[in-house]
C-alpha positions as a Python dict, from the first residue, in 0.01 Angstrom:
ca = {
    (1, 'M'): (0, 0, 0),
    (2, 'N'): (-222, -274, -141),
    (3, 'P'): (-561, -256, 38),
    (4, 'L'): (-596, -635, -2),
    (5, 'R'): (-284, -689, 208),
    (6, 'A'): (-345, -420, 466),
    (7, 'T'): (-378, -533, 826),
    (8, 'P'): (-487, -346, 1138),
    (9, 'H'): (-124, -330, 1249),
    (10, 'D'): (-31, -134, 937),
    (11, 'H'): (-244, 162, 1048),
    (12, 'P'): (-301, 147, 1425),
    (13, 'K'): (-457, 493, 1425),
    (14, 'L'): (-661, 447, 1107),
    (15, 'T'): (-996, 623, 1133),
    (16, 'L'): (-1328, 470, 1040),
    (17, 'L'): (-1329, 668, 716),
    (18, 'G'): (-982, 537, 634),
    (19, 'R'): (-1086, 178, 697),
    (20, 'L'): (-1395, 222, 481),
    (21, 'R'): (-1174, 364, 207),
    (22, 'N'): (-945, 60, 222),
    (23, 'Y'): (-1244, -175, 214),
    (24, 'F'): (-1380, 11, -89),
    (25, 'L'): (-1049, -11, -275),
    (26, 'A'): (-1018, -379, -190),
    (27, 'G'): (-1367, -437, -328),
    (28, 'V'): (-1275, -257, -650),
    (29, 'L'): (-956, -462, -690),
    (30, 'V'): (-1148, -785, -645),
    (31, 'T'): (-1458, -699, -848),
    (32, 'A'): (-1333, -483, -1136),
    (33, 'P'): (-1114, -739, -1321),
    (34, 'I'): (-1383, -1009, -1302),
    (35, 'A'): (-1664, -772, -1399),
    (36, 'I'): (-1473, -619, -1690),
    (37, 'T'): (-1370, -964, -1818),
    (38, 'F'): (-1728, -1089, -1813),
    (39, 'Y'): (-1852, -767, -1973),
    (40, 'L'): (-1603, -780, -2260),
    (41, 'T'): (-1670, -1150, -2318),
    (42, 'W'): (-2046, -1096, -2316),
    (43, 'S'): (-2018, -794, -2547),
    (44, 'F'): (-1802, -992, -2791),
    (45, 'L'): (-2050, -1282, -2798),
    (46, 'Q'): (-2343, -1046, -2847),
    (47, 'F'): (-2161, -870, -3132),
    (48, 'I'): (-2088, -1198, -3311),
    (49, 'D'): (-2439, -1330, -3248),
    (50, 'A'): (-2599, -1012, -3384),
    (51, 'K'): (-2394, -1032, -3707),
    (52, 'V'): (-2442, -1405, -3765),
    (53, 'A'): (-2809, -1421, -3662),
    (54, 'R'): (-2903, -1221, -3971),
    (55, 'L'): (-2751, -1488, -4195),
    (56, 'L'): (-2921, -1785, -4028),
    (57, 'P'): (-3261, -1898, -4160),
    (58, 'A'): (-3534, -1870, -3901),
    (59, 'K'): (-3580, -2248, -3879),
    (60, 'Y'): (-3213, -2293, -3784),
    (61, 'N'): (-3199, -2006, -3537),
    (62, 'P'): (-3252, -2124, -3175),
    (63, 'D'): (-3393, -1783, -3083),
    (64, 'T'): (-3698, -1869, -3294),
    (65, 'Y'): (-3796, -2160, -3071),
    (66, 'L'): (-3655, -2065, -2732),
    (67, 'P'): (-3802, -1792, -2507),
    (68, 'F'): (-3451, -1668, -2432),
    (69, 'S'): (-3138, -1589, -2631),
    (70, 'V'): (-2855, -1843, -2635),
    (71, 'P'): (-2517, -1665, -2621),
    (72, 'G'): (-2237, -1806, -2829),
    (73, 'I'): (-2445, -1949, -3113),
    (74, 'G'): (-2302, -1693, -3354),
    (75, 'L'): (-1945, -1775, -3251),
    (76, 'L'): (-2012, -2149, -3292),
    (77, 'V'): (-2160, -2092, -3637),
    (78, 'A'): (-1862, -1875, -3736),
    (79, 'I'): (-1617, -2147, -3627),
    (80, 'V'): (-1806, -2411, -3826),
    (81, 'F'): (-1823, -2179, -4128),
    (82, 'F'): (-1450, -2104, -4135),
    (83, 'T'): (-1370, -2472, -4083),
    (84, 'A'): (-1593, -2567, -4374),
    (85, 'V'): (-1437, -2299, -4597),
    (86, 'G'): (-1090, -2422, -4504),
    (87, 'W'): (-1187, -2781, -4590),
    (88, 'F'): (-1330, -2665, -4923),
    (89, 'A'): (-1019, -2458, -5002),
    (90, 'R'): (-799, -2766, -4958),
    (91, 'N'): (-994, -2962, -5220),
    (92, 'F'): (-925, -2956, -5592),
    (93, 'L'): (-1249, -2773, -5672),
    (94, 'G'): (-1186, -2521, -5398),
    (95, 'R'): (-838, -2443, -5528),
    (96, 'L'): (-983, -2383, -5873),
    (97, 'V'): (-1243, -2142, -5735),
    (98, 'I'): (-977, -1954, -5534),
    (99, 'R'): (-746, -1926, -5835),
    (100, 'A'): (-1030, -1798, -6052),
    (101, 'S'): (-1129, -1543, -5786),
    (102, 'E'): (-770, -1424, -5746),
    (103, 'Y'): (-738, -1394, -6124),
    (104, 'V'): (-1040, -1162, -6130),
    (105, 'V'): (-919, -960, -5831),
    (106, 'D'): (-573, -926, -5986),
    (107, 'R'): (-731, -738, -6280),
    (108, 'M'): (-879, -471, -6049),
    (109, 'P'): (-624, -188, -5997),
    (110, 'V'): (-707, -75, -5641),
    (111, 'V'): (-863, -391, -5503),
    (112, 'R'): (-566, -609, -5597),
    (113, 'S'): (-330, -398, -5385),
    (114, 'I'): (-556, -418, -5081),
    (115, 'Y'): (-616, -790, -5128),
    (116, 'G'): (-247, -865, -5177),
    (117, 'A'): (-145, -676, -4864),
    (118, 'L'): (-414, -838, -4649),
    (119, 'K'): (-339, -1185, -4783),
    (120, 'Q'): (32, -1150, -4713),
    (121, 'F'): (-40, -1016, -4364),
    (122, 'F'): (-268, -1305, -4265),
    (123, 'E'): (-41, -1565, -4420),
    (124, 'T'): (249, -1428, -4217),
    (125, 'M'): (53, -1407, -3892),
    (126, 'M'): (-104, -1753, -3920),
    (127, 'A'): (191, -1945, -4057),
    (128, 'G'): (291, -2225, -3823),
    (129, 'K'): (663, -2155, -3863),
    (130, 'S'): (636, -1778, -3841),
    (131, 'Q'): (845, -1608, -3575),
    (132, 'A'): (632, -1292, -3584),
    (133, 'F'): (546, -1159, -3238),
    (134, 'R'): (704, -1453, -3057),
    (135, 'E'): (1000, -1270, -2906),
    (136, 'V'): (1009, -974, -2668),
    (137, 'V'): (1302, -737, -2693),
    (138, 'M'): (1427, -428, -2517),
    (139, 'F'): (1624, -151, -2688),
    (140, 'E'): (1716, 214, -2650),
    (141, 'Y'): (1458, 458, -2791),
    (142, 'P'): (1419, 747, -2865),
    (143, 'R'): (1771, 822, -2738),
    (144, 'P'): (2053, 634, -2560),
    (145, 'G'): (1976, 570, -2196),
    (146, 'I'): (1599, 534, -2240),
    (147, 'W'): (1470, 179, -2290),
    (148, 'V'): (1147, 50, -2441),
    (149, 'I'): (986, -290, -2494),
    (150, 'G'): (910, -413, -2844),
    (151, 'F'): (808, -727, -3031),
    (152, 'V'): (1008, -891, -3309),
    (153, 'S'): (782, -907, -3614),
    (154, 'G'): (1031, -1070, -3850),
    (155, 'T'): (1374, -1062, -4007),
    (156, 'T'): (1437, -763, -4230),
    (157, 'Q'): (1468, -866, -4593),
    (158, 'G'): (1451, -715, -4940),
    (159, 'E'): (1568, -367, -5031),
    (160, 'V'): (1564, -240, -4672),
    (161, 'Q'): (1822, -496, -4560),
    (162, 'R'): (2022, -467, -4883),
    (163, 'R'): (2076, -95, -4837),
    (164, 'L'): (2194, -132, -4476),
    (165, 'A'): (2545, -234, -4381),
    (166, 'E'): (2449, -438, -4071),
    (167, 'D'): (2193, -703, -3984),
    (168, 'V'): (1865, -544, -3873),
    (169, 'V'): (1542, -683, -3734),
    (170, 'N'): (1180, -574, -3779),
    (171, 'V'): (1057, -457, -3438),
    (172, 'F'): (707, -339, -3355),
    (173, 'L'): (707, -71, -3084),
    (174, 'P'): (360, -62, -2920),
    (175, 'T'): (203, 241, -2759),
    (176, 'T'): (58, 256, -2408),
    (177, 'P'): (-214, 176, -2308),
    (178, 'N'): (-332, 72, -2657),
    (179, 'P'): (-79, -184, -2788),
    (180, 'T'): (-261, -226, -3122),
    (181, 'S'): (-102, 95, -3248),
    (182, 'G'): (267, 169, -3264),
    (183, 'F'): (570, 203, -3489),
    (184, 'L'): (766, -26, -3718),
    (185, 'L'): (1139, 10, -3649),
    (186, 'F'): (1437, -152, -3820),
    (187, 'V'): (1674, -207, -3530),
    (188, 'P'): (2027, -352, -3555),
    (189, 'R'): (2032, -696, -3399),
    (190, 'R'): (2332, -606, -3185),
    (191, 'D'): (2130, -329, -3019),
    (192, 'L'): (1851, -564, -2907),
    (193, 'V'): (1827, -725, -2565),
    (194, 'F'): (1612, -1039, -2595),
    (195, 'L'): (1393, -1093, -2288),
    (196, 'E'): (1264, -1418, -2140),
    (197, 'M'): (915, -1287, -2063),
    (198, 'T'): (629, -1412, -2278),
    (199, 'I'): (429, -1204, -2524),
    (200, 'E'): (131, -1206, -2287),
    (201, 'E'): (340, -1080, -1997),
    (202, 'A'): (492, -804, -2209),
    (203, 'I'): (149, -693, -2333),
    (204, 'K'): (21, -677, -1974),
    (205, 'M'): (317, -459, -1884),
    (206, 'V'): (256, -227, -2180),
    (207, 'V'): (-120, -199, -2125),
    (208, 'S'): (-77, -128, -1753),
    (209, 'A'): (189, 137, -1826),
    (210, 'G'): (439, -58, -1618),
    (211, 'M'): (215, -108, -1315),
    (212, 'V'): (206, -486, -1378),
    (213, 'T'): (557, -632, -1372),
    (214, 'P'): (600, -996, -1480),
    (215, 'P'): (810, -1229, -1263),
    (216, 'D'): (1180, -1259, -1342),
    (217, 'P'): (1245, -1621, -1452),
    (218, 'G'): (1622, -1571, -1439),
    (219, 'R'): (1615, -1454, -1077),
    (220, 'N'): (1384, -1740, -973),
    (221, 'A'): (1620, -1991, -1137),
    (222, 'G'): (1921, -1848, -958),
    (223, 'H'): (2079, -1706, -1274),
    (224, 'P'): (2279, -1383, -1242),
    (225, 'P'): (2094, -1084, -1392),
    (226, 'E'): (2201, -968, -1736),
    (227, 'V'): (2274, -598, -1740),
    (228, 'A'): (2222, -411, -2066),
    (229, 'T'): (2503, -171, -2142),
    (230, 'T'): (2480, 145, -2350),
    (231, 'K'): (2693, 129, -2663),
}
């Protein structure tokens, strides 16, 4: 039972210790999400500020003049820096510099492989028309009858698709509770059940190990539920 929704009628014979326990759990449920969110945000800002503050000249660093530290200065400087680099890269001179740098990197045996993989990854993730990680799917894994949630990372192409007889899709299967690690699976499109939940809702469900269930938009709209059948 949720301690936030508990009423005296739920436990008419609840002892003082039991009531104190419910109050404690209710306090944790209210305080923990807010406290953890503020802590992670503050830690992220401090991390960025510590890295960027070393690069700022003392006369441009507000910490030099103010008696207290201003959080978020590093993040603001980083945003301005990347914006300026992007503006420069779109100019004729910037394109020449990038081409010259890539020409040098392409002559370095190990570095060129790392650079090429990272460049392709970021171009795919940040492309405006990319469909990577925009669709949530459900499929049977590791055996029929057991279902998992995954994210479509793209359409299978190249040699992988050429050597397969049916149309397959790149699916990233995250682990719980850390969704940043997982497995790349090539799943036949006919075996996928595309869900209406958003990426954020699916990630919450994965991180919470199923304790957080997103609302069913189909049920709220009066649509009949779609039942996945085992092939």
